[in-house]
N, C-alpha and C positions, 0 to 999 in steps of 0.2 A: 465472569467470563473468564474463562481459561484460555491459555497461550492457544492450544489446539482449535479451539471456538474462532478466537482472531484470526488464526492464520487461515482457517476453512473460509471464513467470509471473505478475507483479503484477496484469496485466490480465485473464489466464486467471481466478485466484482470484476478482479482483472480477465478474466476468461469471458463472462457473460458482459460485461458493459465495454471493455474495451477490447473483445476480441483478441484477447492474448493468447497465442496456442499455450498449453497446459506444460509440455516440455521445456518450455523457457522458463518457467518459474520453479525455482529452487533456492534455497537458502543464503547461498553467495551469490546468486544472480545478481547483476548490475542492474539497478532500473532503468538506466538510460542504453546503457551499451547492449547488454545481454535479453532484456526484456521488451526492450525497445520504446519505454514510454517519455514523450515529448512534452514540452510545455504547454501545448493544447490539453493533452489526456491529463496533464497534472490538473488542470483547472476542474476538469471531470471528476478527479479522482477526491478533490477537495467537498465537492458536493457529497459524493458518495459516501466518504467518511461521514460528513456531518448527519446525513440522514440516517447511516448505519449506526455508527458508535455513538453521536451525539454531541460531538465537540467540533470545534473549528480548528484547522490546521493553521499555526499560524509559520510565515514562509520563513523567519529567523529560527525557528526551532528545529526547521529542517535541514539545516545545513549540517553536513557529514552524514546526513541519512543518503545512502547511496546503493544499498542493497536490499533485497525482498527482506532478509530477516532483520535488517536495521529498521526497515520501514515496519515490521510486526512491532518490533522493540518498542517503538516511538508511540504506537497505539496502545500498546500494552501499559507504557509508563502514563500515558493521559487516563486511562480508566482505574488506576488505583485511585 
């Protein structure tokens, strides 16, 4: 899966499943402060990522993943 495909899928589920406004999603957008993802949203994201990409997110691996770009980087690293 290409980086563009990963970003497209992540953007789609943020907009469709979590009802995030599209203009809030940009590479350096902070997941919490800019996009507005909270701990309850993160539970949904874990389920969506597992269904969409086929792996489980480990919370300890998410430390330091604070922007949209870093989140896509994390997914990309898990798919290699």
